[in-house]
N, C-alpha and C positions, 0 to 999 in steps of 0.2 A: 612948322605951323605952330602958332601960339594960340592958346585959348584963354580968354578972360575969365575972371571969377564969375561974372554974370552968366557967361555961356555955360560954364561948368555947373553952376547952381541950377540953371534951367534944365540941363540934361539930367541931373540927379533927381530933381523933383518930378520930371516927366516919367522916369522909370520907377520912382520910389512908390507911388500910389498903386499902380497895377501889381508891383511885386508884393506889396503887403497883402492885397486882397487875394491874389492867387496863392501866396504862401499860407494864409490863414485857411483858405478853402482846403488845400491839400493836408493841412494839419488836422482838420476836423472831419473830412470826408472819409467814408468807409474805404477799405482796401489801401488808398493812399496814406491814410493816417494811422495804419496799423503799426504797432511797435515793431513788427518784423521787417518793415521797410526802413532801411537805414536813413539817418538824417541827411547824409550826403546825397542820397538818391533823391530825397524830397527837395532839397536845395537845388540840385541840378535840374530837376523837372521844373521847379519854379522859375529858375533863370531862363530855361529854354522856352517855356510857354510865354513868359513875359517878353522875351526877345522876338518871338514870332507875332505876338499881338500888338507890340508897340507901334509898328507903322500904321496899323488900322485904328488906333485909338484916337478919340478927340483930344485936342490940345488941352492940357491940364493948366489950371491957373498958376501963375508964378508965385511961389511962396518961399519964404526963408526956411530951409530945412531945420534950422535950430530954433524957429519961432514958435509961439504958442499956437498959432493957426495951424502950423504943420503938425503939431502933436494932436490937435483935435482931428485933423484930416486923416492921419495915420490911424487913430482910434476908430474912425468911421469905416475906413477900408478893412481893418481887422474884423469889425463887427459884421460887415457884410459877408466877408468870406467865411467866418465861423458860422453865421446863420445859415448860409447855403449848404455848407458841409454837414451841419448838425441835423438838418432836415432828412438828409439821406442816412445819416448814422442812426437815427431814431428807428428806421426800418429794421435794422439789425437788432436793435433793443427789443423790438416786437418778437423777433425770433427767439431771444433769450427768454422772454416772458412765456412764450409758448412752450419751449423746451422745459423750463422749470416747472411749469404747471402740470405738464404730462408726467414729468419724472416723479413729482410728488404723488400723483394719482397711482402709478404703477409700482411704486416703492423703490425707485432708483434716485431718490433725492439725495441719498447719502453718497452715491457714486459720483464724485466730482473730480475734475481734471483742471489743471492750470490753463488758463486762457492766455496764450502768448500775446494776443492783440491788446489786452487790457492789464495783464499782470495779476489777475485775481482767479479765485476758484469758482467754476460754474459747473452745473450738472453735465453729465456726458451727453444727454440728449440736446441740451442747448448748444454744446460744442458741435454736435452733428449737424444741427440746423444752421449754425453759423457757417460751416464749411459748405453746405448745399447752397445757402444764400449767396456766399462769395462767388461760387462758380457760376450761378445763374446771373448774378450781377454783371460779371465779365462777359458771359455768353450773350446777354441782352444788349451789350454795348452801352449800358447805362453810365459807365465812366466817361465815355466819349460824349454822351448827351450832356452830362454835367459840365464838361469842359466847354461845350458849345454854349451852355447857359452862362457860364462866367464870362465868355467872350461877348455875349449879348448884354450882360449886366453893365458893361462899360458904356453901352449906348443909352441904356435906360437911367443909369446912375453914373454920371460922368465922374471920373476919378479926380480926387483932390478937393471936392466940395466939402462943405461943412455941415449941411443939413441932412436929416434922415427922418422919414415920416414914422411916428410912433405906431401907426396902424400896421406897419410891416412886422413889428415885433409882436403885436397882438396875433397876427397870423401864425407866427412861429409857436406861440403858446397854444393856440387852438390845435394846431397840427400835432403837437406833443400829446394832447388828449386822445387823439385818434389811434396812438400807438397801442393803447391797452385793448381797444376794440380790434385792431389788427392781430395782435397776439392771440386774443380769444378765438377769432375766426380760424386761425391756423391750427390751434389745438383743439377746436370744438369737436371734431369727429372722434378723436381719441378720448376726450374727456367725457362725452356722452356715452360711448360704448363702455367705458370703465365704470361710469356711474351705474349703468344697468347691472354690470357684474357685481358691484358692491351691494346693490339692492338684493340681487339674487342670493348672495351669501348671507345677507341679513335675515332673509326669510328662512333659509336653511338652518341658521343658528337658532331661530325661534322654534322651528319644527323639530330639530334634533339638538337639544342643548348639550348632549354628550359629545357632539362633533366639535373638534377644535377648529373653529372657523379661521383663526389666524394661521395655523400651521398648514391648512389646506388652501385657504384662500390666497395667501401671499404668492406661492409659486404659480398657481393657475392665473391669478390676476396679472402677474408678471409676463407669462407666456402670451395671454390674450392681448395684453397691452402692446408687446412687440409685434404680434400679428396684425393688430389694428394699425400700428405704425407703418408696417411694410405695405399693407394694402392701400393705406391712405396717402402714400408718397406721390401718386399721380396727381392728386388734388393740391399738392404743395406748390407746384409751379404756377398755376393760375392765380392762387392766393398771393404768392410772393410777387408775381409780376404786376398784379393790381396794386399792391402796396407801393412798389417802386414807381409805377406810373402816377399814382396819386402824390407821391413825394416830389417827383419832378414837376408836376402841376403846381404843387404848393410853393416850390422854389420860384417857378415862373410868376405866380401871384404875388410872392414876396417882393420880386423885383418891380412888378407893375405898381404895387402899393407904395413901395419905398420911393419910386420916382414920381408919384403923383403929387 
């Protein structure tokens, strides 16, 4: 069997566009994009998902893989995949914000560990929240919903096109602003309780100036902060679940706006 250059070019371009979008998504998405996941595993997943979705995808326009149009189309596919993955990644950024804020309140801001996912130093509480968030993310099957959304994206945003609505990028920017509110909501119970403790020690230091408020208040504040965290863990799941659901809804809105 002989294949002509035209047939080979058509086959390569048909697989190139979804491969770029899915690869960018797995690179930016949480869990998949972690530095702990080897590059070979991500490449294998990208090839496997592309091969499974390829028979279901609409026909891509025939373009020269080495032409300028192909470069623009590849950039568009990478942009779509990164935007979809980044919306979910920002949920985990909210967990880091919550953990850092609480750690600074209870005096654990100096206790930092190396985050293997990003290769930087983060507070211990932030790492604890990231572990809980990763487990809940997998338990909720959010990774499967994300893969279903990327399959749907090829119907709303056909591969290989050149246009992309700027309103979709505006939706990504607006969602990024919601992350600070999400991190505050997750850490609000502990922050409010510790603020009351700090106010109480402030009154005590005014009533008894000879009392060393720092020497007494630091260990008590640390113990009360850890107690608040333990009793506040049941409220973590609904807050995180709500953030993930809103993130998936934002990804769906991004696809609808990008395809309009």
